[in-house]
Backbone as XML, in Angstrom:
<?xml version="1.0"?>
<chain id="A" units="angstrom">
  <residue number="1" name="ARG">
    <atom name="N" x="0.835" y="-1.191" z="0.000"/>
    <atom name="CA" x="0.000" y="0.000" z="0.000"/>
    <atom name="C" x="0.868" y="1.238" z="0.000"/>
  </residue>
  <residue number="2" name="ASN">
    <atom name="N" x="0.465" y="2.207" z="-0.739"/>
    <atom name="CA" x="1.225" y="3.446" z="-0.827"/>
    <atom name="C" x="0.815" y="4.387" z="0.297"/>
  </residue>
  <residue number="3" name="ALA">
    <atom name="N" x="1.769" y="5.152" z="0.802"/>
    <atom name="CA" x="1.512" y="6.080" z="1.906"/>
    <atom name="C" x="0.807" y="7.321" z="1.392"/>
  </residue>
  <residue number="4" name="GLN">
    <atom name="N" x="-0.409" y="7.529" z="1.831"/>
    <atom name="CA" x="-1.118" y="8.756" z="1.509"/>
    <atom name="C" x="-1.843" y="9.207" z="2.764"/>
  </residue>
  <residue number="5" name="LEU">
    <atom name="N" x="-1.228" y="10.127" z="3.472"/>
    <atom name="CA" x="-1.800" y="10.654" z="4.696"/>
    <atom name="C" x="-2.487" y="11.965" z="4.358"/>
  </residue>
  <residue number="6" name="GLN">
    <atom name="N" x="-3.721" y="12.089" z="4.724"/>
    <atom name="CA" x="-4.462" y="13.315" z="4.429"/>
    <atom name="C" x="-4.172" y="14.350" z="5.507"/>
  </residue>
  <residue number="7" name="ALA">
    <atom name="N" x="-3.683" y="15.486" z="5.122"/>
    <atom name="CA" x="-3.395" y="16.566" z="6.066"/>
    <atom name="C" x="-4.698" y="17.211" z="6.505"/>
  </residue>
  <residue number="8" name="ILE">
    <atom name="N" x="-4.921" y="17.231" z="7.791"/>
    <atom name="CA" x="-6.084" y="17.880" z="8.378"/>
    <atom name="C" x="-5.534" y="18.851" z="9.410"/>
  </residue>
  <residue number="9" name="SER">
    <atom name="N" x="-5.747" y="20.130" z="9.201"/>
    <atom name="CA" x="-5.069" y="21.142" z="10.012"/>
    <atom name="C" x="-5.408" y="21.072" z="11.488"/>
  </residue>
  <residue number="10" name="CYS">
    <atom name="N" x="-6.541" y="20.543" z="11.874"/>
    <atom name="CA" x="-6.914" y="20.510" z="13.289"/>
    <atom name="C" x="-6.470" y="19.226" z="13.985"/>
  </residue>
  <residue number="11" name="THR">
    <atom name="N" x="-5.782" y="18.338" z="13.283"/>
    <atom name="CA" x="-5.333" y="17.084" z="13.874"/>
    <atom name="C" x="-4.295" y="17.350" z="14.966"/>
  </residue>
  <residue number="12" name="LYS">
    <atom name="N" x="-4.467" y="16.675" z="16.117"/>
    <atom name="CA" x="-3.508" y="16.789" z="17.216"/>
    <atom name="C" x="-2.692" y="15.517" z="17.393"/>
  </residue>
  <residue number="13" name="ARG">
    <atom name="N" x="-3.262" y="14.381" z="16.986"/>
    <atom name="CA" x="-2.585" y="13.096" z="17.159"/>
    <atom name="C" x="-2.739" y="12.279" z="15.884"/>
  </residue>
  <residue number="14" name="ASN">
    <atom name="N" x="-1.666" y="11.567" z="15.538"/>
    <atom name="CA" x="-1.664" y="10.745" z="14.343"/>
    <atom name="C" x="-1.035" y="9.406" z="14.731"/>
  </residue>
  <residue number="15" name="PHE">
    <atom name="N" x="-1.867" y="8.421" z="15.058"/>
    <atom name="CA" x="-1.395" y="7.104" z="15.481"/>
    <atom name="C" x="-1.636" y="6.094" z="14.356"/>
  </residue>
  <residue number="16" name="LEU">
    <atom name="N" x="-0.594" y="5.770" z="13.612"/>
    <atom name="CA" x="-0.713" y="4.838" z="12.490"/>
    <atom name="C" x="0.357" y="3.753" z="12.544"/>
  </residue>
  <residue number="17" name="SER">
    <atom name="N" x="0.790" y="3.381" z="13.731"/>
    <atom name="CA" x="1.818" y="2.354" z="13.887"/>
    <atom name="C" x="1.253" y="0.967" z="13.615"/>
  </residue>
  <residue number="18" name="ASN">
    <atom name="N" x="2.164" y="0.042" z="13.329"/>
    <atom name="CA" x="1.837" y="-1.378" z="13.185"/>
    <atom name="C" x="0.862" y="-1.661" z="12.053"/>
  </residue>
  <residue number="19" name="ASN">
    <atom name="N" x="1.106" y="-1.067" z="10.919"/>
    <atom name="CA" x="0.324" y="-1.331" z="9.722"/>
    <atom name="C" x="1.285" y="-1.791" z="8.637"/>
  </residue>
  <residue number="20" name="GLN">
    <atom name="N" x="0.825" y="-1.893" z="7.458"/>
    <atom name="CA" x="1.689" y="-2.258" z="6.336"/>
    <atom name="C" x="1.829" y="-1.086" z="5.371"/>
  </residue>
  <residue number="21" name="PHE">
    <atom name="N" x="1.747" y="0.146" z="5.898"/>
    <atom name="CA" x="1.881" y="1.325" z="5.044"/>
    <atom name="C" x="3.288" y="1.378" z="4.470"/>
  </residue>
  <residue number="22" name="SER">
    <atom name="N" x="3.397" y="1.812" z="3.226"/>
    <atom name="CA" x="4.705" y="1.858" z="2.578"/>
    <atom name="C" x="4.793" y="3.064" z="1.646"/>
  </residue>
  <residue number="23" name="GLY">
    <atom name="N" x="5.997" y="3.332" z="1.202"/>
    <atom name="CA" x="6.234" y="4.410" z="0.257"/>
    <atom name="C" x="6.799" y="5.648" z="0.916"/>
  </residue>
  <residue number="24" name="ASN">
    <atom name="N" x="7.101" y="6.628" z="0.082"/>
    <atom name="CA" x="7.629" y="7.903" z="0.559"/>
    <atom name="C" x="6.497" y="8.766" z="1.073"/>
  </residue>
  <residue number="25" name="ILE">
    <atom name="N" x="6.780" y="9.541" z="2.092"/>
    <atom name="CA" x="5.845" y="10.542" z="2.588"/>
    <atom name="C" x="6.351" y="11.884" z="2.056"/>
  </residue>
  <residue number="26" name="PRO">
    <atom name="N" x="5.504" y="12.655" z="1.362"/>
    <atom name="CA" x="5.953" y="13.938" z="0.801"/>
    <atom name="C" x="6.538" y="14.861" z="1.872"/>
  </residue>
  <residue number="27" name="ALA">
    <atom name="N" x="7.549" y="15.627" z="1.495"/>
    <atom name="CA" x="8.244" y="16.526" z="2.427"/>
    <atom name="C" x="7.292" y="17.500" z="3.106"/>
  </residue>
  <residue number="28" name="ASP">
    <atom name="N" x="6.245" y="17.929" z="2.402"/>
    <atom name="CA" x="5.309" y="18.920" z="2.947"/>
    <atom name="C" x="4.030" y="18.306" z="3.520"/>
  </residue>
  <residue number="29" name="GLN">
    <atom name="N" x="4.032" y="17.006" z="3.738"/>
    <atom name="CA" x="2.829" y="16.301" z="4.210"/>
    <atom name="C" x="2.239" y="16.901" z="5.483"/>
  </residue>
  <residue number="30" name="PHE">
    <atom name="N" x="3.077" y="17.378" z="6.380"/>
    <atom name="CA" x="2.613" y="17.871" z="7.679"/>
    <atom name="C" x="2.619" y="19.401" z="7.747"/>
  </residue>
  <residue number="31" name="ALA">
    <atom name="N" x="2.705" y="20.057" z="6.602"/>
    <atom name="CA" x="2.861" y="21.513" z="6.544"/>
    <atom name="C" x="1.712" y="22.282" z="7.184"/>
  </residue>
  <residue number="32" name="ASP">
    <atom name="N" x="0.503" y="21.821" z="7.080"/>
    <atom name="CA" x="-0.644" y="22.548" z="7.629"/>
    <atom name="C" x="-1.127" y="21.987" z="8.968"/>
  </residue>
  <residue number="33" name="MET">
    <atom name="N" x="-0.334" y="21.143" z="9.573"/>
    <atom name="CA" x="-0.765" y="20.468" z="10.798"/>
    <atom name="C" x="-0.080" y="21.073" z="12.022"/>
  </residue>
  <residue number="34" name="TRP">
    <atom name="N" x="-0.247" y="22.372" z="12.221"/>
    <atom name="CA" x="0.470" y="23.104" z="13.263"/>
    <atom name="C" x="0.005" y="22.768" z="14.683"/>
  </residue>
  <residue number="35" name="LEU">
    <atom name="N" x="-1.128" y="22.109" z="14.857"/>
    <atom name="CA" x="-1.599" y="21.694" z="16.188"/>
    <atom name="C" x="-1.082" y="20.313" z="16.583"/>
  </residue>
  <residue number="36" name="LEU">
    <atom name="N" x="-0.417" y="19.649" z="15.660"/>
    <atom name="CA" x="0.014" y="18.272" z="15.865"/>
    <atom name="C" x="0.959" y="18.137" z="17.055"/>
  </residue>
  <residue number="37" name="LYS">
    <atom name="N" x="0.628" y="17.205" z="17.968"/>
    <atom name="CA" x="1.458" y="16.958" z="19.146"/>
    <atom name="C" x="2.096" y="15.572" z="19.134"/>
  </residue>
  <residue number="38" name="LYS">
    <atom name="N" x="1.423" y="14.599" z="18.531"/>
    <atom name="CA" x="1.924" y="13.222" z="18.558"/>
    <atom name="C" x="1.813" y="12.591" z="17.180"/>
  </residue>
  <residue number="39" name="VAL">
    <atom name="N" x="2.930" y="12.024" z="16.711"/>
    <atom name="CA" x="2.955" y="11.296" z="15.443"/>
    <atom name="C" x="3.623" y="9.959" z="15.698"/>
  </residue>
  <residue number="40" name="TRP">
    <atom name="N" x="2.862" y="8.907" z="15.545"/>
    <atom name="CA" x="3.379" y="7.546" z="15.685"/>
    <atom name="C" x="3.179" y="6.835" z="14.359"/>
  </residue>
  <residue number="41" name="LEU">
    <atom name="N" x="4.265" y="6.628" z="13.636"/>
    <atom name="CA" x="4.238" y="5.931" z="12.353"/>
    <atom name="C" x="5.151" y="4.707" z="12.379"/>
  </residue>
  <residue number="42" name="SER">
    <atom name="N" x="5.472" y="4.228" z="13.552"/>
    <atom name="CA" x="6.429" y="3.136" z="13.701"/>
    <atom name="C" x="5.891" y="1.817" z="13.161"/>
  </residue>
  <residue number="43" name="GLN">
    <atom name="N" x="6.810" y="0.933" z="12.880"/>
    <atom name="CA" x="6.534" y="-0.430" z="12.428"/>
    <atom name="C" x="5.650" y="-0.467" z="11.186"/>
  </residue>
  <residue number="44" name="ASN">
    <atom name="N" x="6.074" y="0.285" z="10.191"/>
    <atom name="CA" x="5.472" y="0.254" z="8.871"/>
    <atom name="C" x="6.595" y="0.004" z="7.869"/>
  </residue>
  <residue number="45" name="LYS">
    <atom name="N" x="6.388" y="0.401" z="6.648"/>
    <atom name="CA" x="7.415" y="0.238" z="5.621"/>
    <atom name="C" x="7.617" y="1.553" z="4.875"/>
  </residue>
  <residue number="46" name="PHE">
    <atom name="N" x="7.526" y="2.671" z="5.598"/>
    <atom name="CA" x="7.752" y="3.972" z="4.976"/>
    <atom name="C" x="9.209" y="4.070" z="4.554"/>
  </residue>
  <residue number="47" name="SER">
    <atom name="N" x="9.453" y="4.754" z="3.440"/>
    <atom name="CA" x="10.816" y="4.896" z="2.921"/>
    <atom name="C" x="11.055" y="6.344" z="2.513"/>
  </residue>
  <residue number="48" name="GLY">
    <atom name="N" x="12.263" y="6.616" z="2.028"/>
    <atom name="CA" x="12.625" y="7.976" z="1.657"/>
    <atom name="C" x="12.983" y="8.784" z="2.888"/>
  </residue>
  <residue number="49" name="PRO">
    <atom name="N" x="13.190" y="10.077" z="2.703"/>
    <atom name="CA" x="13.592" y="10.920" z="3.833"/>
    <atom name="C" x="12.440" y="11.158" z="4.819"/>
  </residue>
  <residue number="50" name="ILE">
    <atom name="N" x="12.808" y="11.458" z="6.046"/>
    <atom name="CA" x="11.818" y="11.887" z="7.040"/>
    <atom name="C" x="11.242" y="13.209" z="6.536"/>
  </residue>
  <residue number="51" name="PRO">
    <atom name="N" x="9.917" y="13.349" z="6.488"/>
    <atom name="CA" x="9.327" y="14.589" z="5.957"/>
    <atom name="C" x="9.829" y="15.827" z="6.697"/>
  </residue>
  <residue number="52" name="ALA">
    <atom name="N" x="10.402" y="16.758" z="5.961"/>
    <atom name="CA" x="10.963" y="17.978" z="6.543"/>
    <atom name="C" x="9.908" y="18.788" z="7.286"/>
  </residue>
  <residue number="53" name="SER">
    <atom name="N" x="8.658" y="18.704" z="6.860"/>
    <atom name="CA" x="7.597" y="19.488" z="7.501"/>
    <atom name="C" x="7.339" y="19.052" z="8.940"/>
  </residue>
  <residue number="54" name="LEU">
    <atom name="N" x="7.737" y="17.837" z="9.320"/>
    <atom name="CA" x="7.621" y="17.446" z="10.727"/>
    <atom name="C" x="8.495" y="18.338" z="11.600"/>
  </residue>
  <residue number="55" name="ALA">
    <atom name="N" x="9.653" y="18.719" z="11.079"/>
    <atom name="CA" x="10.571" y="19.564" z="11.835"/>
    <atom name="C" x="10.254" y="21.039" z="11.692"/>
  </residue>
  <residue number="56" name="SER">
    <atom name="N" x="9.748" y="21.442" z="10.534"/>
    <atom name="CA" x="9.592" y="22.872" z="10.266"/>
    <atom name="C" x="8.188" y="23.421" z="10.496"/>
  </residue>
  <residue number="57" name="SER">
    <atom name="N" x="7.178" y="22.565" z="10.520"/>
    <atom name="CA" x="5.798" y="23.059" z="10.549"/>
    <atom name="C" x="4.963" y="22.574" z="11.720"/>
  </residue>
  <residue number="58" name="CYS">
    <atom name="N" x="5.579" y="21.885" z="12.654"/>
    <atom name="CA" x="4.837" y="21.320" z="13.788"/>
    <atom name="C" x="5.448" y="21.801" z="15.112"/>
  </residue>
  <residue number="59" name="PRO">
    <atom name="N" x="5.247" y="23.070" z="15.468"/>
    <atom name="CA" x="5.911" y="23.632" z="16.648"/>
    <atom name="C" x="5.473" y="23.015" z="17.971"/>
  </residue>
  <residue number="60" name="ARG">
    <atom name="N" x="4.354" y="22.328" z="18.001"/>
    <atom name="CA" x="3.848" y="21.727" z="19.244"/>
    <atom name="C" x="4.170" y="20.240" z="19.363"/>
  </residue>
  <residue number="61" name="LEU">
    <atom name="N" x="4.901" y="19.702" z="18.396"/>
    <atom name="CA" x="5.187" y="18.272" z="18.367"/>
    <atom name="C" x="5.942" y="17.846" z="19.630"/>
  </residue>
  <residue number="62" name="MET">
    <atom name="N" x="5.377" y="16.875" z="20.337"/>
    <atom name="CA" x="5.975" y="16.373" z="21.571"/>
    <atom name="C" x="6.454" y="14.926" z="21.442"/>
  </residue>
  <residue number="63" name="GLU">
    <atom name="N" x="5.783" y="14.143" z="20.616"/>
    <atom name="CA" x="6.134" y="12.732" z="20.446"/>
    <atom name="C" x="6.237" y="12.399" z="18.966"/>
  </residue>
  <residue number="64" name="LEU">
    <atom name="N" x="7.387" y="11.829" z="18.590"/>
    <atom name="CA" x="7.609" y="11.405" z="17.212"/>
    <atom name="C" x="8.218" y="10.020" z="17.226"/>
  </residue>
  <residue number="65" name="ARG">
    <atom name="N" x="7.451" y="9.047" z="16.771"/>
    <atom name="CA" x="7.907" y="7.653" z="16.746"/>
    <atom name="C" x="7.898" y="7.168" z="15.307"/>
  </residue>
  <residue number="66" name="LEU">
    <atom name="N" x="9.093" y="7.011" z="14.754"/>
    <atom name="CA" x="9.270" y="6.575" z="13.372"/>
    <atom name="C" x="10.083" y="5.282" z="13.290"/>
  </residue>
  <residue number="67" name="GLU">
    <atom name="N" x="10.293" y="4.627" z="14.404"/>
    <atom name="CA" x="11.158" y="3.451" z="14.429"/>
    <atom name="C" x="10.592" y="2.304" z="13.585"/>
  </residue>
  <residue number="68" name="GLN">
    <atom name="N" x="11.504" y="1.462" z="13.142"/>
    <atom name="CA" x="11.204" y="0.257" z="12.374"/>
    <atom name="C" x="10.456" y="0.556" z="11.079"/>
  </residue>
  <residue number="69" name="ASN">
    <atom name="N" x="11.047" y="1.429" z="10.284"/>
    <atom name="CA" x="10.606" y="1.710" z="8.933"/>
    <atom name="C" x="11.817" y="1.576" z="8.025"/>
  </residue>
  <residue number="70" name="GLN">
    <atom name="N" x="11.801" y="2.237" z="6.905"/>
    <atom name="CA" x="12.929" y="2.204" z="5.975"/>
    <atom name="C" x="13.317" y="3.620" z="5.557"/>
  </residue>
  <residue number="71" name="PHE">
    <atom name="N" x="13.178" y="4.583" z="6.488"/>
    <atom name="CA" x="13.541" y="5.963" z="6.184"/>
    <atom name="C" x="15.034" y="6.052" z="5.894"/>
  </residue>
  <residue number="72" name="THR">
    <atom name="N" x="15.397" y="6.946" z="4.979"/>
    <atom name="CA" x="16.792" y="7.127" z="4.579"/>
    <atom name="C" x="17.177" y="8.598" z="4.719"/>
  </residue>
  <residue number="73" name="GLY">
    <atom name="N" x="18.462" y="8.871" z="4.586"/>
    <atom name="CA" x="18.952" y="10.243" z="4.648"/>
    <atom name="C" x="19.273" y="10.654" z="6.070"/>
  </residue>
  <residue number="74" name="GLU">
    <atom name="N" x="19.251" y="11.953" z="6.289"/>
    <atom name="CA" x="19.615" y="12.506" z="7.597"/>
    <atom name="C" x="18.378" y="12.865" z="8.406"/>
  </residue>
  <residue number="75" name="ILE">
    <atom name="N" x="18.557" y="12.958" z="9.713"/>
    <atom name="CA" x="17.492" y="13.407" z="10.606"/>
    <atom name="C" x="17.382" y="14.921" z="10.466"/>
  </residue>
  <residue number="76" name="PRO">
    <atom name="N" x="16.178" y="15.445" z="10.204"/>
    <atom name="CA" x="16.043" y="16.897" z="10.061"/>
    <atom name="C" x="16.356" y="17.633" z="11.361"/>
  </residue>
  <residue number="77" name="ASP">
    <atom name="N" x="16.722" y="18.878" z="11.243"/>
    <atom name="CA" x="16.974" y="19.726" z="12.408"/>
    <atom name="C" x="15.634" y="20.246" z="12.919"/>
  </residue>
  <residue number="78" name="PHE">
    <atom name="N" x="15.307" y="19.923" z="14.150"/>
    <atom name="CA" x="14.032" y="20.322" z="14.736"/>
    <atom name="C" x="14.106" y="21.677" z="15.435"/>
  </residue>
  <residue number="79" name="GLY">
    <atom name="N" x="15.257" y="22.344" z="15.364"/>
    <atom name="CA" x="15.380" y="23.663" z="15.994"/>
    <atom name="C" x="15.019" y="23.586" z="17.473"/>
  </residue>
  <residue number="80" name="LYS">
    <atom name="N" x="14.390" y="24.632" z="17.974"/>
    <atom name="CA" x="13.889" y="24.581" z="19.350"/>
    <atom name="C" x="12.734" y="23.604" z="19.357"/>
  </residue>
  <residue number="81" name="THR">
    <atom name="N" x="12.845" y="22.605" z="20.167"/>
    <atom name="CA" x="11.857" y="21.533" z="20.121"/>
    <atom name="C" x="11.215" y="21.279" z="21.474"/>
  </residue>
  <residue number="82" name="LYS">
    <atom name="N" x="9.974" y="20.826" z="21.439"/>
    <atom name="CA" x="9.258" y="20.401" z="22.640"/>
    <atom name="C" x="9.229" y="18.881" z="22.738"/>
  </residue>
  <residue number="83" name="LEU">
    <atom name="N" x="9.983" y="18.214" z="21.880"/>
    <atom name="CA" x="9.948" y="16.754" z="21.852"/>
    <atom name="C" x="10.362" y="16.151" z="23.187"/>
  </residue>
  <residue number="84" name="THR">
    <atom name="N" x="9.518" y="15.278" z="23.709"/>
    <atom name="CA" x="9.835" y="14.526" z="24.916"/>
    <atom name="C" x="10.020" y="13.049" z="24.596"/>
  </residue>
  <residue number="85" name="MET">
    <atom name="N" x="9.482" y="12.613" z="23.467"/>
    <atom name="CA" x="9.654" y="11.245" z="22.991"/>
    <atom name="C" x="10.048" y="11.324" z="21.526"/>
  </residue>
  <residue number="86" name="PHE">
    <atom name="N" x="11.152" y="10.660" z="21.186"/>
    <atom name="CA" x="11.663" y="10.688" z="19.827"/>
    <atom name="C" x="12.342" y="9.364" z="19.556"/>
  </residue>
  <residue number="87" name="ASN">
    <atom name="N" x="11.931" y="8.667" z="18.488"/>
    <atom name="CA" x="12.572" y="7.395" z="18.161"/>
    <atom name="C" x="12.605" y="7.210" z="16.655"/>
  </residue>
  <residue number="88" name="VAL">
    <atom name="N" x="13.806" y="7.080" z="16.117"/>
    <atom name="CA" x="14.008" y="6.804" z="14.695"/>
    <atom name="C" x="14.868" y="5.553" z="14.513"/>
  </residue>
  <residue number="89" name="SER">
    <atom name="N" x="14.919" y="4.711" z="15.529"/>
    <atom name="CA" x="15.761" y="3.516" z="15.472"/>
    <atom name="C" x="15.259" y="2.539" z="14.409"/>
  </residue>
  <residue number="90" name="TYR">
    <atom name="N" x="16.174" y="1.712" z="13.953"/>
    <atom name="CA" x="15.880" y="0.667" z="12.978"/>
    <atom name="C" x="15.306" y="1.222" z="11.679"/>
  </residue>
  <residue number="91" name="ASN">
    <atom name="N" x="15.983" y="2.229" z="11.162"/>
    <atom name="CA" x="15.757" y="2.778" z="9.840"/>
    <atom name="C" x="17.094" y="2.733" z="9.116"/>
  </residue>
  <residue number="92" name="GLU">
    <atom name="N" x="17.206" y="3.387" z="8.015"/>
    <atom name="CA" x="18.455" y="3.416" z="7.247"/>
    <atom name="C" x="19.005" y="4.837" z="7.204"/>
  </residue>
  <residue number="93" name="LEU">
    <atom name="N" x="18.957" y="5.514" z="8.343"/>
    <atom name="CA" x="19.389" y="6.912" z="8.431"/>
    <atom name="C" x="20.901" y="7.008" z="8.543"/>
  </residue>
  <residue number="94" name="GLU">
    <atom name="N" x="21.428" y="8.164" z="8.167"/>
    <atom name="CA" x="22.870" y="8.390" z="8.242"/>
    <atom name="C" x="23.125" y="9.829" z="8.667"/>
  </residue>
  <residue number="95" name="GLY">
    <atom name="N" x="24.370" y="10.133" z="8.936"/>
    <atom name="CA" x="24.733" y="11.493" z="9.329"/>
    <atom name="C" x="24.714" y="11.664" z="10.833"/>
  </residue>
  <residue number="96" name="ASN">
    <atom name="N" x="24.948" y="12.893" z="11.247"/>
    <atom name="CA" x="25.027" y="13.214" z="12.671"/>
    <atom name="C" x="23.646" y="13.394" z="13.282"/>
  </residue>
  <residue number="97" name="ILE">
    <atom name="N" x="23.585" y="13.185" z="14.578"/>
    <atom name="CA" x="22.364" y="13.473" z="15.333"/>
    <atom name="C" x="22.326" y="14.980" z="15.549"/>
  </residue>
  <residue number="98" name="PRO">
    <atom name="N" x="21.226" y="15.647" z="15.178"/>
    <atom name="CA" x="21.150" y="17.095" z="15.407"/>
    <atom name="C" x="21.368" y="17.428" z="16.885"/>
  </residue>
  <residue number="99" name="GLN">
    <atom name="N" x="22.055" y="18.518" z="17.130"/>
    <atom name="CA" x="22.443" y="18.907" z="18.482"/>
    <atom name="C" x="21.253" y="18.983" z="19.433"/>
  </residue>
  <residue number="100" name="ASN">
    <atom name="N" x="20.121" y="19.465" z="18.972"/>
    <atom name="CA" x="18.972" y="19.616" z="19.859"/>
    <atom name="C" x="18.297" y="18.288" z="20.196"/>
  </residue>
  <residue number="101" name="LEU">
    <atom name="N" x="18.757" y="17.181" z="19.603"/>
    <atom name="CA" x="18.211" y="15.859" z="19.923"/>
    <atom name="C" x="19.216" y="14.990" z="20.669"/>
  </residue>
  <residue number="102" name="GLU">
    <atom name="N" x="20.387" y="15.524" z="20.955"/>
    <atom name="CA" x="21.419" y="14.742" z="21.613"/>
    <atom name="C" x="21.053" y="14.307" z="23.019"/>
  </residue>
  <residue number="103" name="ASN">
    <atom name="N" x="20.064" y="14.962" z="23.634"/>
    <atom name="CA" x="19.672" y="14.579" z="24.993"/>
    <atom name="C" x="18.704" y="13.387" z="24.995"/>
  </residue>
  <residue number="104" name="MET">
    <atom name="N" x="18.240" y="12.970" z="23.826"/>
    <atom name="CA" x="17.346" y="11.809" z="23.747"/>
    <atom name="C" x="18.140" y="10.542" z="24.024"/>
  </residue>
  <residue number="105" name="ASN">
    <atom name="N" x="17.445" y="9.514" z="24.458"/>
    <atom name="CA" x="18.060" y="8.238" z="24.762"/>
    <atom name="C" x="18.801" y="7.697" z="23.528"/>
  </residue>
  <residue number="106" name="ALA">
    <atom name="N" x="19.985" y="7.180" z="23.721"/>
    <atom name="CA" x="20.796" y="6.680" z="22.613"/>
    <atom name="C" x="20.085" y="5.578" z="21.839"/>
  </residue>
  <residue number="107" name="SER">
    <atom name="N" x="19.230" y="4.798" z="22.500"/>
    <atom name="CA" x="18.503" y="3.722" z="21.813"/>
    <atom name="C" x="17.510" y="4.260" z="20.781"/>
  </residue>
  <residue number="108" name="SER">
    <atom name="N" x="17.214" y="5.546" z="20.831"/>
    <atom name="CA" x="16.308" y="6.160" z="19.863"/>
    <atom name="C" x="16.936" y="6.287" z="18.478"/>
  </residue>
  <residue number="109" name="PHE">
    <atom name="N" x="18.243" y="6.021" z="18.385"/>
    <atom name="CA" x="18.968" y="6.226" z="17.134"/>
    <atom name="C" x="19.651" y="4.949" z="16.622"/>
  </residue>
  <residue number="110" name="GLU">
    <atom name="N" x="19.362" y="3.814" z="17.196"/>
    <atom name="CA" x="20.037" y="2.555" z="16.813"/>
    <atom name="C" x="19.788" y="2.199" z="15.375"/>
  </residue>
</chain>
């Protein structure tokens, strides 16, 4: 199945873990979701880069769980972040951990 997430600007939580979703998520997928606090997309088959709009357009984001997918590339810079839960382990990511995420548990980056 191809990944097609419908952006709804009033969405606060997006729990889609443990499915068989696959494919790239567009970079601007989360651009209009400024109220978003929790995104759980773990244990799917998403690929390509982590959508940049998660870092640039979701100022209230507190939980981001992307573990056990097939994301590639680097982890975006989340700038000043409210993230309290962050996990991108078991993907195909490369590069340095952004400085503002260095306080997260090391297992979040395995």
